[in-house]
C-alpha positions as CSV (number, residue, x, y, z in Angstrom):
1,M,66.7,30.4,1.9
2,L,64.9,27.3,0.5
3,K,66.3,24.1,1.9
4,G,68.6,26.1,4.3
5,A,70.5,28.2,1.8
6,E,71.8,31.5,3.4
7,I,74.2,32.5,0.6
8,V,74.0,31.9,-3.1
9,L,76.9,32.1,-5.4
10,V,75.9,32.8,-9.0
11,P,79.0,31.9,-11.4
12,N,78.4,34.0,-14.7
13,D,79.6,34.7,-18.2
14,C,77.5,37.1,-19.9
15,G,77.1,40.7,-20.7
16,S,74.2,43.3,-20.6
17,M,74.9,43.4,-16.9
18,K,72.8,46.2,-15.4
19,P,69.3,44.2,-15.4
20,R,71.0,41.2,-14.2
21,V,72.8,43.0,-11.4
22,Q,69.4,44.8,-10.5
23,A,67.8,41.3,-10.5
24,L,70.3,39.8,-8.1
25,S,69.7,42.5,-5.6
26,T,66.0,41.9,-5.9
27,R,66.6,38.0,-5.4
28,A,68.5,38.8,-2.3
29,Y,65.7,40.8,-0.7
30,E,62.9,38.8,-1.8
31,N,64.5,35.3,-0.5
32,M,66.5,36.8,2.5
33,M,69.6,35.3,1.6
34,G,73.0,36.7,0.5
35,I,73.8,36.5,-3.3
36,V,77.3,36.6,-4.8
37,M,77.8,36.8,-8.5
38,A,81.2,36.4,-10.1
39,N,81.4,37.5,-13.9
40,P,84.6,37.8,-16.2
41,N,85.6,41.6,-16.7
42,G,85.2,43.4,-20.1
43,K,83.2,45.8,-22.0
44,D,79.4,45.6,-21.0
45,R,80.4,42.5,-18.6
46,G,82.2,42.4,-15.2
47,N,80.1,43.7,-12.4
48,S,80.7,41.0,-10.0
49,C,78.6,42.0,-7.0
50,T,77.6,41.0,-3.6
51,F,74.2,41.8,-2.1
52,S,72.8,41.5,1.5
53,P,69.0,40.7,2.1
54,I,68.9,43.5,4.6
55,C,67.1,46.4,3.2
56,W,65.8,48.1,6.3
57,D,67.5,48.9,9.6
58,R,66.1,48.2,13.1
59,D,64.2,51.5,13.0
60,G,62.5,50.5,9.6
61,V,64.6,53.0,7.6
62,C,65.6,51.6,3.9
63,I,69.2,50.9,3.6
64,E,71.3,50.1,0.7
65,N,71.8,46.2,0.4
66,T,74.9,46.3,-2.1
67,I,77.8,45.1,-0.1
68,F,80.1,45.3,-3.3
69,L,79.6,46.0,-7.0
70,A,82.8,45.7,-9.2
71,D,83.5,47.8,-12.5
72,E,83.4,46.3,-16.0
73,M,87.0,46.3,-16.8
74,T,89.0,45.6,-13.6
75,E,90.3,42.0,-13.2
76,R,90.7,41.2,-9.7
77,L,89.9,38.6,-7.0
78,Y,87.3,40.2,-4.4
79,Y,86.3,39.2,-1.0
80,A,83.2,40.3,0.8
81,D,82.0,39.6,4.2
82,F,78.4,38.7,5.5
83,D,77.3,39.1,8.8
84,M,75.4,35.9,9.3
85,E,74.1,36.6,12.7
86,Q,72.6,39.9,11.5
87,I,71.1,38.1,8.6
88,R,69.6,35.5,10.5
89,S,68.2,38.2,13.1
90,Y,67.0,40.1,10.2
91,R,65.2,37.0,8.8
92,E,63.2,36.6,12.3
93,R,61.7,40.0,12.2
94,E,61.0,40.7,8.4
95,M,58.2,39.4,6.2
96,M,60.0,38.4,3.0
97,G,61.5,34.7,2.3
98,N,58.8,32.2,2.5
99,T,56.7,33.9,5.5
100,F,53.6,34.3,3.0
101,R,54.7,32.1,0.2
102,K,51.8,30.5,-1.4
103,V,53.2,27.3,-2.8
104,K,50.0,26.2,-4.6
105,A,49.9,29.3,-6.7
106,Y,53.4,28.1,-8.3
107,K,51.7,25.0,-10.2
108,D,51.7,26.9,-13.6
109,L,55.3,28.2,-13.1
110,L,56.7,24.8,-12.5
111,S,55.2,23.3,-15.5
112,N,57.5,22.0,-18.3
113,D,55.3,23.3,-20.9
114,I,56.7,26.1,-23.2
115,A,54.1,28.4,-25.2
116,Y,54.4,31.3,-27.5
117,P,56.3,33.6,-27.5
118,F,58.8,31.7,-25.5
119,L,59.2,29.0,-28.1
120,R,62.7,28.2,-29.4
121,P,64.2,26.3,-32.2
122,G,64.1,22.6,-31.0
123,Q,61.4,22.9,-28.3
């Protein structure tokens, strides 16, 4: 949702997809934007997916935000539809996105400093 983004496309090429897919679902929810990830198929790969930011219906009942989740092995071109009016309406009434974002708290997160245990060769 930063700078007006409503849908983010994540071109990807990696394995160990379960935690990555879960993180994308969470990012869609937290940032109140649609997320699409495309990943090549293969063992412990694939899982191209699409997530809606909408996690509650108008009655406050939790709903599944997965629009689409491919399997590992199928190679295919997939299409997913987002209802942008519904997403915009959801943003107007829910509290994620940048409603309570505390930018001053991000100072350390935006630092270029890399410290143990995250040091890598050449850093």
